C-alpha positions as CSV (number, residue, x, y, z in Angstrom):
1,X,261.6,85.9,46.4
2,X,260.6,82.6,44.9
3,X,260.5,81.3,41.4
4,X,257.8,80.2,38.9
5,X,258.7,77.4,36.5
6,X,256.2,77.1,33.7
7,X,256.3,73.5,32.3
8,X,254.8,71.8,29.3
9,X,254.0,68.3,30.3
10,X,253.3,67.1,26.7
11,X,250.0,65.8,25.3
12,X,249.2,63.3,27.9
13,X,251.4,60.3,28.5
14,X,254.3,59.9,30.9
15,X,256.8,58.9,28.2
16,X,256.4,62.3,26.5
17,X,257.3,64.3,29.6
18,X,260.9,65.6,29.3
19,X,263.5,64.9,32.0
20,X,263.8,68.6,32.6
21,X,260.1,69.0,33.3
22,X,260.1,65.9,35.6
23,X,263.0,67.4,37.5
24,X,261.3,70.8,37.8
25,X,258.2,69.2,39.3
26,X,260.3,67.1,41.7
27,X,262.1,70.2,43.1
28,X,259.0,72.4,43.4
29,X,257.3,73.3,46.7
30,X,254.0,73.9,45.0
31,X,252.6,72.5,41.7
32,X,249.7,74.4,40.2
33,X,247.5,73.2,37.3
34,X,244.3,72.0,35.8
35,X,243.1,69.1,38.0
36,X,242.9,66.6,35.1
37,X,246.6,66.9,34.4
38,X,247.8,65.8,37.9
39,X,247.1,62.2,37.0
40,X,250.1,62.4,34.6
41,X,252.7,63.9,37.0
42,X,252.1,62.4,40.4
43,X,255.2,60.2,40.4
44,X,257.4,63.4,40.3
45,X,255.7,65.4,43.1
46,X,258.0,65.4,46.1
47,X,256.9,64.3,49.6
48,X,255.2,67.2,51.3
49,X,254.8,69.1,48.0
50,X,251.6,71.0,47.8
51,X,249.2,70.6,44.8
52,X,246.8,73.3,43.8
53,X,244.4,72.3,41.2
54,X,241.3,73.9,39.6
55,X,238.8,73.3,36.8
56,X,238.8,74.4,33.2
57,X,238.8,78.1,32.3
58,X,240.4,79.0,35.6
59,X,243.7,80.1,34.1
60,X,243.9,83.5,35.6
61,X,243.1,82.2,39.1
62,X,245.9,79.6,38.7
63,X,248.3,82.2,37.6
64,X,247.5,84.5,40.5
65,X,247.9,81.6,43.0
66,X,251.3,80.8,41.5
67,X,252.5,84.4,42.1
68,X,251.1,84.4,45.6
69,X,253.1,81.4,46.5
70,X,256.3,82.5,44.7
71,X,256.1,85.9,46.4
72,X,256.2,84.0,49.7
73,X,259.6,82.6,48.6
74,X,258.5,79.2,47.3
75,X,259.4,77.4,44.1
76,X,256.2,76.9,42.1
77,X,255.7,74.8,39.0
78,X,252.8,75.7,36.8
79,X,251.9,72.8,34.6
80,X,250.3,73.1,31.1
81,X,249.5,70.4,28.6
82,X,251.5,70.2,25.5
83,X,253.9,73.1,25.3
84,X,253.2,75.8,27.8
85,X,253.9,78.5,25.2
86,X,251.4,77.2,22.6
87,X,247.9,78.1,23.7
88,X,249.2,77.4,27.3
89,X,250.0,79.2,30.5
90,X,253.3,80.8,29.7
91,X,251.9,83.9,27.9
92,X,249.4,84.6,30.7
93,X,252.0,84.3,33.4
94,X,254.4,86.6,31.7
95,X,251.6,89.1,31.2
96,X,250.6,88.9,34.9
97,X,254.3,89.4,35.9
98,X,254.2,92.6,33.9
99,X,250.8,93.7,35.4
100,X,252.0,93.0,38.9
101,X,255.5,94.4,38.3
102,X,256.6,91.2,40.2
103,X,260.2,90.5,40.9
104,X,259.5,86.7,40.8
105,X,262.0,84.8,38.7
106,X,260.4,83.0,35.7
107,X,261.5,80.0,33.7
108,X,259.7,78.3,30.8
109,X,260.4,74.6,30.0
110,X,259.2,73.4,26.6
111,X,257.0,70.3,26.1
112,X,255.8,68.3,23.2
113,X,252.8,70.0,21.7
114,X,249.7,68.0,20.8
115,X,250.2,68.8,17.1
116,X,253.7,67.4,17.2
117,X,252.5,64.2,18.9
118,X,249.6,63.9,16.4
119,X,252.1,64.4,13.5
120,X,254.4,61.7,14.8
121,X,251.4,59.2,15.0
122,X,250.3,60.1,11.5
123,X,253.7,59.8,9.9
124,X,255.6,62.9,8.7
125,X,253.0,65.5,7.8
126,X,254.9,68.6,8.9
127,X,257.8,68.4,6.5
128,X,257.5,71.9,5.2
129,X,256.1,75.3,6.3
130,X,253.2,75.0,8.6
131,X,250.9,77.0,10.9
132,X,248.6,76.3,13.8
133,X,245.1,77.7,14.1
134,X,242.7,77.5,16.9
135,X,239.0,77.5,16.1
136,X,238.0,78.7,19.5
137,X,236.3,82.1,19.3
138,X,236.2,82.7,23.1
139,X,239.1,85.2,22.9
140,X,239.3,85.8,19.2
141,X,236.5,87.1,16.9
142,X,235.4,84.5,14.3
143,X,236.0,87.1,11.5
144,X,239.7,87.2,12.3
145,X,239.9,83.4,12.6
146,X,238.3,83.0,9.2
147,X,240.8,85.4,7.7
148,X,243.6,83.3,9.1
149,X,242.1,80.1,7.7
150,X,241.8,81.7,4.3
151,X,245.4,82.9,4.5
152,X,246.7,79.5,5.5
153,X,244.7,77.7,2.8
154,X,245.8,80.2,0.1
155,X,249.5,80.1,1.1
156,X,249.6,76.3,1.0
157,X,250.6,75.9,4.7
158,X,250.3,72.5,6.3
159,X,247.8,73.4,8.9
160,X,247.2,72.1,12.4
161,X,243.8,72.8,13.9
162,X,243.3,73.1,17.6
163,X,240.0,73.3,19.4
164,X,238.2,72.2,16.2
165,X,234.8,71.6,17.8
166,X,232.9,71.7,21.0
167,X,229.4,71.0,22.2
168,X,228.2,74.5,21.4
169,X,230.6,75.3,18.5
170,X,230.2,72.8,15.7
171,X,229.9,74.7,12.3
172,X,233.3,76.3,12.3
173,X,235.1,73.1,11.2
174,X,232.6,72.7,8.3
175,X,233.5,76.3,7.2
176,X,237.2,75.6,7.4
177,X,236.8,72.5,5.2
178,X,234.8,74.6,2.7
179,X,237.5,77.2,2.5
180,X,240.3,74.7,2.1
181,X,238.5,72.9,-0.7
182,X,238.5,76.2,-2.6
183,X,242.3,76.2,-2.5
184,X,243.4,72.5,-2.1
185,X,242.6,69.4,-4.1
186,X,240.0,67.0,-2.6
187,X,242.7,64.2,-2.3
188,X,244.8,66.4,0.0
189,X,245.6,64.2,3.1
190,X,243.9,65.0,6.3
191,X,244.8,63.3,9.6
192,X,243.2,63.7,12.9
193,X,244.2,62.3,16.3
194,X,241.9,62.2,19.3
195,X,243.4,62.0,22.9
196,X,247.0,61.8,21.6
197,X,249.2,59.9,23.9
198,X,246.4,58.8,26.2
199,X,244.7,55.4,26.6
200,X,241.7,56.6,24.5
201,X,244.0,57.6,21.6
202,X,242.4,57.3,18.1
203,X,244.3,58.0,14.9
204,X,242.6,58.5,11.5
205,X,243.8,59.3,8.0
206,X,241.5,60.5,5.2
207,X,241.3,63.1,2.5
208,X,240.0,66.6,2.5
209,X,236.9,65.7,0.4
210,X,236.1,62.8,2.7
211,X,236.9,64.4,6.0
212,X,233.8,64.3,8.2
213,X,233.8,67.0,10.9
214,X,231.3,64.9,12.9
215,X,234.1,62.5,13.8
216,X,236.0,65.2,15.6
217,X,235.6,66.6,19.2
218,X,237.4,69.1,21.5
219,X,240.1,66.5,22.3
220,X,241.1,66.2,18.7
221,X,243.9,67.8,16.7
222,X,243.4,68.0,12.9
223,X,246.3,68.2,10.4
224,X,245.7,69.3,6.8
225,X,248.4,68.7,4.2
226,X,249.8,71.1,1.6
227,X,249.8,70.6,-2.2
228,X,252.8,68.2,-2.0
229,X,251.5,66.0,0.8
230,X,250.5,62.4,0.0
231,X,249.5,59.1,1.6
232,X,251.7,56.1,1.5
233,X,251.3,52.8,3.4
234,X,248.6,54.4,5.6
235,X,250.9,57.2,6.5
236,X,250.7,61.0,5.9
237,X,253.9,62.4,4.4
238,X,254.9,65.9,3.3
239,X,258.2,66.3,1.5
240,X,260.8,68.7,2.8
241,X,260.7,70.6,-0.5
242,X,258.2,71.4,-3.3
243,X,258.5,68.2,-5.2
244,X,256.5,65.0,-5.5
245,X,257.9,62.0,-3.7
246,X,257.0,59.6,-6.4
247,X,256.8,59.7,-10.1
248,X,253.1,58.6,-9.9
249,X,252.3,61.6,-7.8
250,X,254.0,64.1,-10.1
251,X,252.2,66.7,-12.1
252,X,253.3,68.3,-15.3
253,X,253.5,72.1,-15.5
254,X,250.4,72.3,-17.6
255,X,248.4,70.2,-15.2
256,X,249.6,72.3,-12.2
257,X,248.4,75.5,-13.9
258,X,245.1,73.8,-14.7
259,X,244.7,72.7,-11.0
260,X,245.4,76.2,-9.8
261,X,243.0,77.7,-12.3
262,X,240.2,75.3,-11.2
263,X,240.7,76.3,-7.6
264,X,240.5,79.9,-8.5
265,X,237.3,79.4,-10.5
266,X,235.8,77.3,-7.7
267,X,236.5,80.1,-5.2
268,X,234.8,82.7,-7.4
269,X,231.6,80.7,-8.2
270,X,228.5,82.6,-7.0
271,X,226.8,79.3,-6.2
272,X,229.4,76.7,-5.2
273,X,226.9,74.4,-3.5
274,X,225.9,72.3,-6.6
275,X,226.4,68.6,-7.1
276,X,230.0,67.8,-7.8
277,X,229.5,66.1,-11.1
278,X,227.7,69.2,-12.5
279,X,230.3,71.4,-10.8
280,X,233.1,69.5,-12.5
281,X,231.7,70.0,-16.0
282,X,230.9,73.7,-15.2
283,X,234.5,74.3,-14.0
284,X,235.7,72.9,-17.3
285,X,233.4,75.2,-19.2
286,X,234.5,78.3,-17.4
287,X,238.2,77.3,-17.6
288,X,237.9,77.0,-21.4
289,X,235.9,80.3,-22.0
290,X,237.0,82.4,-19.0
291,X,233.3,83.3,-19.0
292,X,231.5,83.2,-15.6
293,X,228.2,83.6,-17.4
294,X,228.4,79.8,-17.8
295,X,227.0,79.7,-14.3
296,X,223.7,81.0,-15.8
297,X,223.6,79.1,-19.1
298,X,225.3,75.8,-18.3
299,X,222.8,72.9,-17.9
300,X,223.2,69.3,-17.0
301,X,220.6,66.7,-16.0
302,X,221.0,65.4,-12.5
303,X,223.7,62.8,-12.5
304,X,224.2,63.1,-16.3
305,X,228.0,63.5,-16.1
306,X,228.4,60.5,-13.9
307,X,226.0,58.4,-15.9
308,X,227.7,59.0,-19.2
309,X,231.1,58.4,-17.6
310,X,230.0,55.0,-16.3
311,X,228.7,54.0,-19.7
312,X,232.0,54.9,-21.3
313,X,234.3,53.6,-18.6
314,X,232.3,50.4,-18.1
315,X,232.5,49.3,-21.7
316,X,228.8,49.6,-22.5
317,X,229.6,52.4,-25.1
318,X,232.9,52.7,-27.0
319,X,232.2,55.5,-29.4
320,X,231.9,59.3,-29.3
321,X,230.3,61.0,-32.4
322,X,231.0,64.7,-33.1
323,X,229.3,67.0,-35.5
324,X,232.5,68.6,-36.8
325,X,236.2,67.6,-36.8
326,X,237.2,70.5,-34.5
327,X,235.3,68.9,-31.6
328,X,237.0,65.6,-32.3
329,X,240.4,67.3,-32.3
330,X,239.8,68.8,-28.9
331,X,239.0,65.6,-27.1
332,X,242.0,64.3,-25.2
333,X,243.6,61.4,-26.9
334,X,245.2,60.0,-23.7
335,X,241.8,59.9,-22.0
336,X,240.3,58.1,-25.0
337,X,243.1,55.5,-24.9
338,X,242.8,55.1,-21.1
339,X,239.0,54.3,-21.4
340,X,239.3,52.4,-24.7
341,X,236.9,54.8,-26.5
342,X,237.0,55.9,-30.2
343,X,235.9,59.3,-31.7
344,X,234.2,59.5,-35.0
345,X,233.2,62.5,-37.2
346,X,231.3,61.6,-40.3
347,X,231.7,65.0,-42.0
348,X,234.6,63.7,-44.2
349,X,232.9,60.4,-45.0
350,X,232.4,60.2,-48.9
351,X,228.9,58.9,-48.3
352,X,227.9,62.1,-46.6
353,X,228.0,64.4,-49.7
354,X,225.8,62.0,-51.7
355,X,223.3,61.8,-48.8
356,X,223.2,65.6,-48.4
357,X,222.5,66.1,-52.1
358,X,219.9,63.3,-52.3
359,X,217.8,64.6,-49.3
360,X,218.6,68.3,-49.7
361,X,220.0,68.5,-46.1
362,X,223.2,69.9,-44.6
363,X,226.3,67.7,-44.6
364,X,226.3,67.7,-40.8
365,X,222.7,66.4,-40.8
366,X,223.7,63.7,-43.3
367,X,226.7,62.8,-41.1
368,X,224.4,62.4,-38.1
369,X,222.0,60.2,-40.0
370,X,224.9,58.0,-41.0
371,X,226.3,57.9,-37.5
372,X,223.0,56.8,-36.0
373,X,222.8,53.9,-38.5
374,X,226.2,52.7,-37.3
375,X,226.4,53.9,-33.7
376,X,222.9,54.6,-32.3
377,X,224.0,54.3,-28.7
378,X,227.2,56.5,-28.9
379,X,227.8,59.7,-26.9
380,X,227.0,62.6,-29.3
381,X,228.8,65.9,-29.0
382,X,227.8,69.1,-30.9
383,X,229.9,72.3,-31.0
384,X,229.0,73.9,-34.3
385,X,225.9,72.7,-36.2
386,X,222.5,73.2,-34.7
387,X,220.9,71.4,-37.7
388,X,222.9,68.3,-36.8
389,X,221.6,68.4,-33.2
390,X,218.1,68.9,-34.4
391,X,218.5,65.9,-36.7
392,X,219.7,63.7,-33.8
393,X,216.7,64.9,-31.7
394,X,214.3,63.9,-34.6
395,X,215.9,60.4,-34.9
396,X,215.7,59.9,-31.1
397,X,212.0,60.8,-31.2
398,X,211.5,58.2,-34.0
399,X,213.2,55.6,-31.9
400,X,216.1,55.2,-34.3
401,X,218.8,56.4,-31.8
402,X,219.3,55.8,-28.1
403,X,222.5,57.7,-27.2
404,X,224.4,57.2,-24.0
405,X,224.2,61.0,-23.7
406,X,224.4,64.2,-25.6
407,X,226.7,67.2,-25.2
408,X,224.8,70.1,-26.9
409,X,226.8,73.3,-27.4
410,X,226.3,74.5,-31.0
411,X,227.0,78.2,-31.5
412,X,225.4,80.8,-33.7
413,X,222.3,82.8,-34.4
414,X,220.1,80.5,-36.6
415,X,218.2,77.6,-35.0
416,X,220.8,77.5,-32.2
417,X,218.3,78.1,-29.3
418,X,215.7,76.0,-31.0
419,X,218.0,73.0,-31.2
420,X,218.8,73.2,-27.5
421,X,215.1,73.5,-26.7
422,X,214.5,70.3,-28.6
423,X,217.3,68.5,-26.8
424,X,216.2,69.7,-23.4
425,X,212.7,68.3,-24.0
426,X,214.1,64.8,-24.4
427,X,213.1,63.5,-21.0
428,X,215.4,60.7,-19.6
429,X,218.3,61.2,-22.1
430,X,221.4,62.3,-20.1
431,X,222.1,65.8,-21.4
432,X,224.9,68.3,-20.9
433,X,224.4,71.6,-22.7
434,X,225.1,75.3,-23.0
435,X,221.8,77.2,-23.3
436,X,221.3,80.2,-25.6
437,X,223.5,81.3,-28.5
438,X,226.8,80.5,-26.9
439,X,228.8,77.3,-27.5
440,X,231.5,76.2,-29.8
441,X,233.7,73.3,-30.7
442,X,236.2,74.0,-28.0
443,X,233.4,74.1,-25.4
444,X,231.8,70.8,-26.6
445,X,235.2,69.2,-26.5
446,X,236.0,70.4,-23.0
447,X,232.6,69.1,-21.7
448,X,233.4,65.7,-23.2
449,X,236.8,65.8,-21.5
450,X,235.1,66.6,-18.2
451,X,233.1,63.4,-18.6
452,X,236.2,61.3,-19.6
453,X,238.1,62.4,-16.4
454,X,235.1,62.3,-14.1
455,X,237.0,60.0,-11.7
456,X,239.2,63.0,-10.8
457,X,236.2,65.2,-9.9
458,X,235.9,64.6,-6.2
459,X,239.6,65.3,-5.8
460,X,239.4,68.5,-8.0
461,X,242.4,67.2,-9.8
462,X,242.0,68.1,-13.5
463,X,244.4,67.7,-16.4
464,X,245.7,64.1,-15.9
465,X,245.5,63.5,-19.6
466,X,247.2,66.7,-20.8
């Protein structure tokens, strides 16, 4: 009775074939494999050795041929790309041995898998727990594959993706990206290697948010980092433990909790497919209130968050005016310092009391009149007083104010809805607001904070200024 040696020949270059595999091929009477792979092993095939090749998806035929030769007393080497035990020929041949009740001796020789080769080319991405998932649904139902993707993303596994795409199977990789973005930050490193170890080799490093599935084909292996992975000097690195490799990459406990909270909120949104600037502010609103009704009542003009951020970060506007001191207190001081922005609330200004008595208006209204005189182009934020918001709308209509934007979230039962209707009617003015009766100082402050840290939005990395 002969013998079958199942050998992994690595990802596709001669240097990655192990000496043990080369020796096994050299001693075999027959070599069986997919015809494309014979180009990599010809130097080892002995004189007079027989080669049996076949096309793709002929695995069972190749396995049966190997047993036929081995049962004739010959030594047969069945070659498989990468490692023969990872999506390779080894499981099939062992199953066939059991089915045939064959007495043929079997031996498996490991090889370098494609994900290992890809990892080496990218740097050191597999420094901690990892998993490998194939997106091919030829033998596995998509529902089961999606559950595995969800589990890998939730458990923070570094994830290698095999068979990411083919001519007739293109949407699955988009779905994988969507699932991972619900659990991982947008700046999570993603590397992909096409034709690893072969002359056509291509190596690319990007982030989860910028990863474009259209750049991937069936010859590509994709690697997605975990929460600790980072890029450094154009390399993809995952630490061996759960720590950040550099002080700059570290997160404080409070920020880590906020990051996890945002991912949870993002995964539970009924309508996640909204522009990321609006989504960023909405996530802040839900995080502050734990109220998913914000999906129904949160409103932002198209591009308003980004437009206001650019005005503040670009130096065109250096002041935020709030209706009450509680809003001012909730705006992050580190973010203000980082952007060089000041916050002012005129409620405690001694001039306000006099103005309120003179014109028979509320103190918050008087504070807004005074603010408009001194800072007509500021960002205005309202979390308490609808009369103050109505006053600003009146002054805008009169051409006395031209704010960089308005955050409208007054709360209560009198004039609250009306103040928001007035704000919403102000055409081109960038507006972020909470419609209806809901609102509050904490909500107004958190929406301002969302604007101040908008540069972290695409990476879904909140809490830098905590």
